[in-house]
C-alpha positions in Angstrom: 32.7 62.1 -18.2 36.2 63.1 -17.5 39.4 62.2 -18.8 42.1 61.7 -16.2 45.4 60.2 -17.3 44.5 59.2 -20.4 41.5 57.1 -19.0 38.1 58.1 -19.4 36.0 57.4 -16.4 32.2 57.8 -16.2 30.7 60.0 -13.2 27.1 59.8 -12.3 25.5 63.2 -12.9 22.3 64.5 -11.8 21.2 67.5 -13.7 19.3 69.8 -11.6 18.4 72.7 -14.3 19.7 74.5 -17.1 21.1 77.3 -15.1 22.6 75.1 -12.2 26.0 72.9 -12.3 25.7 69.3 -12.3 25.8 67.2 -9.1 27.9 64.0 -9.4 27.6 61.1 -6.7 30.2 59.0 -5.9 29.9 55.5 -7.2 29.0 53.4 -3.9 26.3 55.6 -2.6 24.8 55.8 -6.4 24.8 51.8 -6.4 23.3 51.6 -3.0 20.5 54.3 -4.1 20.0 52.0 -7.1 19.7 48.7 -4.7 17.2 50.6 -2.6 15.0 51.8 -5.5 15.0 48.4 -7.1 14.1 46.7 -3.9 10.4 48.6 -3.9 7.7 45.9 -4.0 6.5 47.8 -7.2 9.3 46.2 -9.0 8.6 42.8 -7.7 4.6 42.1 -7.8 4.9 39.9 -10.9 8.2 37.9 -9.6 7.1 34.2 -8.9 6.4 32.9 -5.8 8.2 30.5 -3.2 6.9 27.1 -4.8 7.3 28.2 -8.0 10.8 29.1 -7.5 11.7 26.0 -6.2 10.1 24.2 -8.8 12.3 25.9 -11.1 15.3 24.9 -9.6 14.0 21.5 -9.5 13.5 21.3 -13.1 16.6 23.1 -13.7 18.4 20.6 -11.4 16.7 17.6 -13.5 17.6 19.5 -16.8 21.4 19.5 -15.9 21.4 15.8 -14.4 19.6 14.6 -17.9 22.2 16.9 -19.7 25.0 15.3 -18.1 23.9 11.8 -18.5 23.0 12.4 -22.1 26.7 13.6 -22.6 27.9 10.3 -20.8 25.5 8.0 -22.5 26.6 6.5 -26.1 24.2 8.0 -28.5 23.6 11.1 -26.6 20.1 12.2 -26.0 18.4 9.5 -28.3 20.6 6.9 -26.2 19.5 8.1 -22.9 15.8 8.0 -24.2 16.2 4.4 -25.4 17.5 3.3 -22.0 14.6 5.1 -20.0 12.1 3.5 -22.0 13.8 0.2 -21.8 13.7 0.6 -18.2 10.1 1.5 -17.8 9.0 -1.4 -20.3 11.1 -3.9 -18.0 8.9 -1.9 -14.7 5.8 -2.5 -16.6 6.4 -6.0 -17.4 7.1 -7.0 -13.9 4.3 -5.1 -12.3 2.1 -6.9 -15.0 3.4 -10.2 -14.6 3.7 -9.9 -10.6 0.9 -7.8 -10.0 0.2 -5.4 -6.8 2.9 -6.1 -4.2 0.6 -7.5 -1.2 1.6 -8.7 2.3 2.2 -12.3 2.6 -0.1 -13.8 5.3 1.6 -13.9 8.9 1.7 -17.7 9.9 1.2 -16.7 13.5 -1.9 -14.6 13.1 -4.5 -16.1 15.1 -8.4 -16.8 13.9 -10.0 -15.4 16.8 -9.6 -12.2 19.1 -9.8 -12.4 22.9 -13.5 -12.5 23.4 -15.1 -15.9 22.8 -18.4 -15.7 21.1 -21.0 -18.5 19.9 -20.9 -20.0 16.3 -24.3 -18.3 16.1 -22.9 -15.1 17.1 -20.4 -15.0 14.5 -22.9 -16.2 11.8 -25.4 -13.5 12.8 -22.4 -10.6 12.6 -21.4 -12.2 9.0 -25.0 -11.8 8.1 -25.2 -8.2 9.2 -22.0 -7.3 7.2 -23.2 -9.4 4.1 -26.1 -7.2 4.1 -24.3 -4.0 4.1 -22.0 -5.3 1.3 -18.9 -5.5 3.8 -17.7 -8.5 2.3 -14.2 -8.8 4.1 -15.9 -8.5 7.3 -18.3 -11.0 6.2 -15.8 -13.6 5.4 -14.0 -13.2 8.5 -16.7 -13.5 10.8 -18.2 -16.7 8.6 -14.9 -18.9 9.0 -14.7 -17.8 12.5 -18.3 -19.3 12.6 -17.3 -22.7 10.8 -14.5 -23.1 13.2 -16.3 -22.4 16.6 -19.4 -24.7 15.2 -16.4 -27.5 14.9 -15.1 -26.7 18.4 -18.9 -26.4 19.7 -19.6 -30.3 18.2 -16.2 -31.4 19.4 -14.7 -31.9 16.1 -12.1 -29.5 17.0 -10.7 -29.2 20.8 -10.9 -25.6 21.6 -7.4 -24.1 21.4 -6.5 -20.3 22.0 -4.4 -18.8 19.2 -5.3 -21.4 16.5 -4.8 -20.0 12.6 -7.3 -20.6 10.0 -4.8 -23.1 8.3 -4.4 -25.1 11.6 -8.4 -25.2 11.9 -8.6 -26.2 8.2 -5.9 -28.8 8.2 -7.2 -30.5 11.7 -10.8 -30.5 10.3 -9.7 -32.0 7.2 -8.7 -35.0 9.1 -12.3 -35.3 10.6 -14.1 -34.2 7.7 -12.0 -35.5 4.7 -14.9 -34.8 2.0 -14.7 -31.4 2.8 -10.9 -30.8 3.4 -10.4 -29.1 0.1 -12.9 -26.6 0.7 -11.8 -25.8 4.3 -8.1 -25.5 2.9 -9.8 -22.9 0.5 -11.7 -21.0 2.8 -8.6 -20.7 5.2 -6.9 -19.2 2.0 -9.5 -16.6 1.7 -9.7 -15.8 5.5 -5.6 -15.3 5.1 -5.8 -13.4 1.9 -8.7 -11.2 3.1 -7.1 -10.4 6.9 -3.5 -10.3 6.4 -3.0 -10.2 2.5 -4.7 -7.2 1.6 -7.1 -8.3 -1.0 -10.9 -7.7 -1.1 -13.4 -10.4 -0.9 -16.7 -10.5 -3.0 -19.8 -11.7 -2.7 -19.2 -14.9 -4.5 -16.4 -15.7 -1.8 -18.5 -15.3 1.0 -21.4 -17.4 -0.5 -18.9 -20.4 -0.8 -18.2 -19.9 2.7 -21.5 -19.7 3.7 -22.6 -22.8 1.9 -19.4 -24.6 3.0 -20.6 -23.6 6.9 -24.1 -25.1 6.0 -22.5 -28.4 4.8 -20.4 -28.8 7.4 -23.4 -28.6 9.7 -25.0 -31.8 8.1 -21.7 -33.6 7.8 -20.6 -36.5 9.9 -17.4 -37.2 10.8 -15.1 -39.9 9.9 -14.0 -42.2 12.6 -9.7 -42.1 12.6 -8.0 -45.5 12.8 -7.7 -45.5 16.5 -11.3 -44.5 16.8 -12.3 -47.6 14.5 -10.1 -50.0 16.2 -11.8 -49.0 19.7 -15.1 -49.5 18.2 -14.3 -52.7 16.5 -12.8 -54.1 19.9 -16.2 -52.9 21.9 -18.3 -54.8 19.4 -16.4 -57.9 19.9 -16.6 -57.6 23.5 -20.3 -57.3 23.5 -20.6 -60.1 20.9 -18.1 -62.3 23.1 
């Protein structure tokens, strides 16, 4: 140490030996030497990694955010905790009430793909999927078999781009005894294909039973068809 003008100043001193005078090093070179020494790897072996530093910075930010929010919230930290719990309770209630968000069926989605197949082919594909427990695909193919079978029997006109709902509505007018089951089958098809839901074995078995019943069902004549048949009977009798 040296006293200059009444001010005490510390001067770095290196002692070489008891017999040699001390060596003083200017402040800036001493600072640079210390920096180089502390930058050696041996002093940083236990430093946190990049990911840990990022996480530490994130949690520091969260801590500052909650600290600022707690000072602005009536009741401080307790009031903030009450608000957070209330928000979580509301979100949980909505989730329980509404269920998992699902994509709504698209009204323009078509029933068939571009490659036409027979009802028998759709049934065989459906049974193959069912044998493997692939119920979604089994339901899709069985519904296609139902509609294709009605087209093959001329109970539905062959129309590309028809949706399952349209097919059920049109077939329900010809087969009114099965109208409700046809609409339910169309809903199952839409839910599986476009609504993101999963079908089970029960859904497929109900659809397969409907397919079998429709094979034996007799169509109901419309009013115009009854009128034409009645006039033909009168003409034959006359």
